[in-house]
MITI-618957 format. One record per residue: x, y, z of N, C-alpha, C in turn; residue number from 1. Coordinates in steps of 0.2 Angstrom, whole numbers, plus 5000, padded with zeros to 4 digits. Layout:
N
nu | nv | nw | cau | cav | caw | cu | cv | cw | seq
X | Y | Z | X | Y | Z | X | Y | Z | NUM
...
This chain:
86
nu | nv | nw | cau | cav | caw | cu | cv | cw | seq
5004 | 4994 | 4998 | 5000 | 5000 | 5000 | 5005 | 5007 | 5000 | 1
5004 | 5011 | 4995 | 5006 | 5018 | 4997 | 5004 | 5022 | 5001 | 2
5010 | 5024 | 5004 | 5008 | 5031 | 5010 | 5006 | 5034 | 5009 | 3
5003 | 5040 | 5013 | 5003 | 5047 | 5013 | 5006 | 5049 | 5020 | 4
5014 | 5053 | 5019 | 5013 | 5056 | 5023 | 5014 | 5064 | 5024 | 5
5009 | 5067 | 5030 | 5010 | 5074 | 5031 | 5015 | 5077 | 5036 | 6
5020 | 5081 | 5034 | 5024 | 5084 | 5038 | 5022 | 5090 | 5042 | 7
5021 | 5091 | 5045 | 5019 | 5097 | 5049 | 5024 | 5101 | 5051 | 8
5028 | 5107 | 5048 | 5034 | 5109 | 5052 | 5033 | 5116 | 5051 | 9
5039 | 5121 | 5050 | 5040 | 5127 | 5050 | 5047 | 5130 | 5046 | 10
5047 | 5136 | 5044 | 5053 | 5138 | 5040 | 5057 | 5140 | 5045 | 11
5064 | 5139 | 5045 | 5069 | 5141 | 5049 | 5069 | 5135 | 5056 | 12
5067 | 5129 | 5057 | 5067 | 5123 | 5061 | 5071 | 5120 | 5057 | 13
5077 | 5118 | 5063 | 5081 | 5112 | 5061 | 5078 | 5106 | 5062 | 14
5075 | 5105 | 5067 | 5072 | 5100 | 5066 | 5068 | 5097 | 5061 | 15
5064 | 5102 | 5060 | 5058 | 5101 | 5052 | 5065 | 5099 | 5047 | 16
5068 | 5102 | 5046 | 5073 | 5100 | 5040 | 5075 | 5095 | 5042 | 17
5078 | 5092 | 5046 | 5081 | 5087 | 5047 | 5076 | 5081 | 5046 | 18
5070 | 5082 | 5049 | 5063 | 5076 | 5047 | 5063 | 5075 | 5039 | 19
5062 | 5081 | 5037 | 5062 | 5082 | 5030 | 5065 | 5078 | 5025 | 20
5072 | 5078 | 5028 | 5078 | 5076 | 5024 | 5078 | 5068 | 5024 | 21
5077 | 5067 | 5032 | 5076 | 5059 | 5033 | 5070 | 5057 | 5028 | 22
5064 | 5058 | 5030 | 5059 | 5054 | 5025 | 5060 | 5054 | 5017 | 23
5062 | 5062 | 5014 | 5065 | 5060 | 5008 | 5072 | 5054 | 5006 | 24
5075 | 5053 | 5012 | 5079 | 5048 | 5010 | 5075 | 5041 | 5011 | 25
5070 | 5041 | 5015 | 5066 | 5034 | 5014 | 5062 | 5032 | 5011 | 26
5060 | 5038 | 5007 | 5058 | 5036 | 4999 | 5061 | 5033 | 4995 | 27
5067 | 5032 | 4995 | 5071 | 5027 | 4991 | 5070 | 5020 | 4993 | 28
5066 | 5019 | 4998 | 5065 | 5013 | 5001 | 5058 | 5010 | 5002 | 29
5053 | 5016 | 5003 | 5045 | 5014 | 5003 | 5043 | 5019 | 5001 | 30
5036 | 5017 | 4998 | 5032 | 5019 | 4995 | 5026 | 5024 | 4998 | 31
5029 | 5031 | 4999 | 5024 | 5036 | 5001 | 5026 | 5043 | 4997 | 32
5021 | 5047 | 5000 | 5022 | 5054 | 4996 | 5022 | 5057 | 5003 | 33
5025 | 5063 | 5000 | 5026 | 5068 | 5007 | 5022 | 5076 | 5006 | 34
5017 | 5078 | 5011 | 5016 | 5082 | 5008 | 5016 | 5089 | 5016 | 35
5022 | 5094 | 5014 | 5023 | 5100 | 5019 | 5018 | 5104 | 5020 | 36
5016 | 5104 | 5026 | 5012 | 5109 | 5029 | 5015 | 5114 | 5033 | 37
5016 | 5121 | 5031 | 5020 | 5126 | 5035 | 5013 | 5127 | 5040 | 38
5014 | 5127 | 5047 | 5011 | 5128 | 5051 | 5009 | 5136 | 5054 | 39
5014 | 5139 | 5051 | 5013 | 5147 | 5051 | 5008 | 5151 | 5048 | 40
5007 | 5147 | 5042 | 5001 | 5149 | 5036 | 4993 | 5147 | 5040 | 41
4994 | 5143 | 5047 | 4987 | 5144 | 5048 | 4987 | 5144 | 5058 | 42
4983 | 5149 | 5061 | 4982 | 5151 | 5068 | 4981 | 5142 | 5072 | 43
4976 | 5141 | 5069 | 4973 | 5134 | 5070 | 4979 | 5129 | 5072 | 44
4983 | 5128 | 5067 | 4987 | 5124 | 5067 | 4993 | 5125 | 5072 | 45
4995 | 5134 | 5071 | 4999 | 5135 | 5078 | 4998 | 5131 | 5083 | 46
4990 | 5134 | 5086 | 4989 | 5131 | 5091 | 4988 | 5126 | 5092 | 47
4988 | 5121 | 5088 | 4988 | 5113 | 5089 | 4995 | 5111 | 5090 | 48
5000 | 5112 | 5086 | 5006 | 5110 | 5085 | 5013 | 5114 | 5086 | 49
5011 | 5119 | 5088 | 5016 | 5125 | 5091 | 5022 | 5123 | 5091 | 50
5023 | 5120 | 5097 | 5029 | 5119 | 5100 | 5032 | 5109 | 5101 | 51
5027 | 5108 | 5098 | 5028 | 5099 | 5095 | 5031 | 5097 | 5089 | 52
5032 | 5103 | 5084 | 5033 | 5102 | 5077 | 5041 | 5100 | 5077 | 53
5044 | 5096 | 5072 | 5041 | 5093 | 5068 | 5035 | 5086 | 5069 | 54
5031 | 5086 | 5065 | 5025 | 5081 | 5067 | 5024 | 5078 | 5061 | 55
5025 | 5070 | 5061 | 5024 | 5068 | 5059 | 5016 | 5062 | 5056 | 56
5012 | 5061 | 5053 | 5007 | 5061 | 5050 | 5006 | 5055 | 5045 | 57
5005 | 5049 | 5047 | 5005 | 5042 | 5041 | 4997 | 5042 | 5041 | 58
4997 | 5043 | 5035 | 4989 | 5039 | 5033 | 4985 | 5043 | 5038 | 59
4984 | 5048 | 5041 | 4980 | 5052 | 5046 | 4980 | 5051 | 5053 | 60
4986 | 5045 | 5052 | 4989 | 5046 | 5061 | 4995 | 5047 | 5063 | 61
4995 | 5052 | 5069 | 5001 | 5056 | 5071 | 5005 | 5052 | 5072 | 62
5012 | 5049 | 5070 | 5016 | 5043 | 5072 | 5021 | 5047 | 5076 | 63
5024 | 5053 | 5074 | 5029 | 5055 | 5078 | 5030 | 5063 | 5077 | 64
5033 | 5065 | 5081 | 5036 | 5074 | 5084 | 5041 | 5075 | 5088 | 65
5041 | 5081 | 5086 | 5048 | 5082 | 5090 | 5056 | 5080 | 5085 | 66
5060 | 5075 | 5089 | 5064 | 5074 | 5085 | 5062 | 5067 | 5083 | 67
5062 | 5067 | 5077 | 5060 | 5061 | 5072 | 5064 | 5056 | 5072 | 68
5065 | 5050 | 5075 | 5070 | 5043 | 5073 | 5067 | 5040 | 5065 | 69
5073 | 5040 | 5063 | 5072 | 5036 | 5058 | 5071 | 5027 | 5059 | 70
5073 | 5023 | 5063 | 5071 | 5017 | 5066 | 5062 | 5017 | 5066 | 71
5062 | 5022 | 5071 | 5054 | 5021 | 5072 | 5050 | 5022 | 5065 | 72
5052 | 5027 | 5063 | 5047 | 5026 | 5055 | 5047 | 5021 | 5051 | 73
5054 | 5019 | 5051 | 5053 | 5012 | 5047 | 5049 | 5007 | 5052 | 74
5048 | 5006 | 5059 | 5043 | 5002 | 5062 | 5037 | 5006 | 5060 | 75
5034 | 5011 | 5060 | 5028 | 5013 | 5058 | 5026 | 5011 | 5050 | 76
5031 | 5012 | 5045 | 5030 | 5010 | 5038 | 5029 | 5001 | 5039 | 77
5033 | 4998 | 5041 | 5031 | 4989 | 5041 | 5024 | 4990 | 5043 | 78
5022 | 4992 | 5051 | 5017 | 4990 | 5055 | 5009 | 4992 | 5050 | 79
5012 | 4997 | 5046 | 5004 | 5001 | 5040 | 5005 | 4999 | 5036 | 80
5010 | 4993 | 5035 | 5007 | 4990 | 5026 | 5012 | 4994 | 5023 | 81
5015 | 4999 | 5024 | 5018 | 5003 | 5018 | 5023 | 4999 | 5013 | 82
5022 | 4999 | 5007 | 5025 | 4995 | 5002 | 5032 | 4996 | 5004 | 83
5037 | 4990 | 5003 | 5043 | 4991 | 5003 | 5046 | 4991 | 4997 | 84
5051 | 4997 | 4996 | 5052 | 4995 | 4987 | 5060 | 4993 | 4985 | 85
5064 | 4993 | 4991 | 5070 | 4993 | 4994 | 5076 | 4993 | 4988 | 86
């Protein structure tokens, strides 16, 4: 199954940049798309995610926030049956 990842982030956030780069590298092995959402463009999102960014949502479920761990992402992809294209 192809996955859909939403990355809630903001500009000039080093943790967000790190999460984005890590997710992009995982796309070489896993079949998922990434949609970036800058929370600073929406007051409700700032209120919801303000200090927890980056937040990674996989197929509608929050699976990671703050410091995003690569091994945890791989585990989540496997548990959610995201296609491994290795």
